[in-house]
C-alpha positions, 0 to 999 in steps of 0.5 A: 839527728833524732826526731826530738832534735829535729823538732828542737832545731825547727823551733829554734829556726822559727824563733829566729825568723820571728826575731828577724821579722820583728827586727825588720819591722822596727827597721822599717819603722825607723826608715819610715820615720827617717823618710818622713822627717827628710820629706818634711825637711825637703818641703820646708826647703822648697817652701823657703825656696819659693818666690825669687829663689825658686827655679823657673825652667823655661828651657823646654817647650812643654805646652802645659799652657792649655791645660785649663781649656781641656779641664773645662772640656771635661768628658767631651774629650774623653774616650773609652778603649776596651781591652779587645780594641787596638790589638792588631798591628794593622789599621788600614791595609789598603793605605800606604801608611798601613798603621794609620787609623782611619778616624785619625785621618778623617779628623786631620783632614777636617781640622786643616779644612776648618783652619785653612792652613794646609792643603790635604787634597791629593796628599798622603798622610803618614802618622808618626810618634811625634814630628821627630820620628817623621823628620827622621823618616823624611830624611831617610825617604829623601836621601839617595840610597846609592850616593858616594857621600851622605847628602847634606842637611841644612837649615838657615840660622837660627834653626831648631836646636835639635836638628843637628843632633837628630840628624847625626844621632844615628851616624847615618851613611845616607845624610849628615848635618851641614849647618847654615843653609846660607853657607851651603856651597857646591852643586851637590844634592841637599835637603833643606829644613824650613820651620815656619813660623820658625823655632826659635824666633817666630819668623815666617820662613821660606827656602833659601838655597833654591837650586837644582838637586835639592828637596825641602822639608817644611816643618809647620808645627807652629802654623796655627792661629794662636801663634801666627796669622793664617795667610794662605793654604800651605801647599808644599811637597812634604809638610810636618805637623804635631799635636803637641804644639797644636793642642798642647797634648805633647804626651800623646806623642803623635805627629803627621806628615802631608806628603805629595809624592807616593814613593816618598810616603811609602819610604817614610812608612817603611822607616817607621815600620822598621823603627817602631812597627807602626804607631800606637793605635790608642794614641791615634784614637785619643788624638783623633778625639782631641782634634774632633773637639777642636774642630767642633769648637771652631764650627761651634757644633753643640757649643753655647754661643758665648763659649770660645773656640779652642783657637780663640781661647789660645790666641787670647792667652798667647796675646796676653802673655806677649803683652806682659812679656813686652812690658817686663822687657820695657821695665827692665831695660836690659833686653829686647825682642823681635817685632812682628807686624800684623797681617790679615788672618784668613781663619780669624777674618781680621788683622792679627799679630804673631804671638810665637810659642817661643820668645827670642830674647836678646840681652843688651848692655854688653851681656855676652852670655845671656843664658848664664846671666839669667841663670844667676836669677834662677831662670833657665833658658836655652842659649842661642848657640844651640840654634847656630846664633850668638850667646847673647840670645836665648830662647824662652818658652811661652808655653808653661803653666800660668804660675811659672810664667807669672813668676818669670814675668815678675822676676824679669821685670825686676832685673837691673844691672 
């Protein structure tokens, strides 16, 4: 090919590229216009779907209820992490839980002391990516490594709906889900899960098996003043807590275990090491700051005299929601709720009534599938069958944003057969 032909060929290629580019621009413009029209149509559909037709999703316990409190806190709960910080895997090499940030340890102990809900003295603290990871770590630590059969894991009905799936998720040869603690037979070793206050029904729980060869994991995620009276310092061998239900910061993904036995704490740490090589330092530091703000508010350090502590604010909010829910249930006449008796709360210094994070709602009037019945009104809940109970019960989250809860109350109060 001659030089002239080469130039001609290159010019033709350049012209074709320009045409393709321009065509692509036109195509993109058409796509943009089409997407804009589609988005506009979707907005109209959403606008039309508001009110009674909008879906109210109260299936999950996403604790956005406390957002307004933290917005008011502003920079008090803000931390700045420089680019050079948190680079190492290691946090405290002298600690059994070597990835545990010292500042987080300090604020955990301080908060429990301020609230008076759990013993931290002579306890090992193990941090986890939420209490779910800690639950798995506890199962690993408490299971006999050389047993012929997996150890049975049980919990009294109604139990937390995720216990069965989390227990059996890895199909471990160490442990297996064995259902209701009340039906456990034989004299083999077992692990009992005690959630108190209980998820889903808010009741205060104790171990029910109580025989030799068993160990107990106490899940105390909801043992905070806004949900239940603090009647004593919890003093168990293994206690699980999570920041998500304490302060509402579920997205931080931080939980902690208070562990009496050194070897159990060591095994739990090993599980987390093998699972995720530790826990995010950034999340721990942010969680420490959040807990510090809560403790400051409890102790009124640097707060105006007329300001509310976090737990006072949260308690008032939960009490209001439960009052409104009971009014709606009364107006409808198709539902019932558990009754709770007031008790003396050591933290509040007065009699307080439980206001659980979830409502254990029962459909009356012969309605056997409460979840499906409420779905017909675009209210999403979680059926009692997931908790080992009957289908005429559902769990309803009390922790969603105000606008969602308002819509739920209005809709529930107007349901009639």
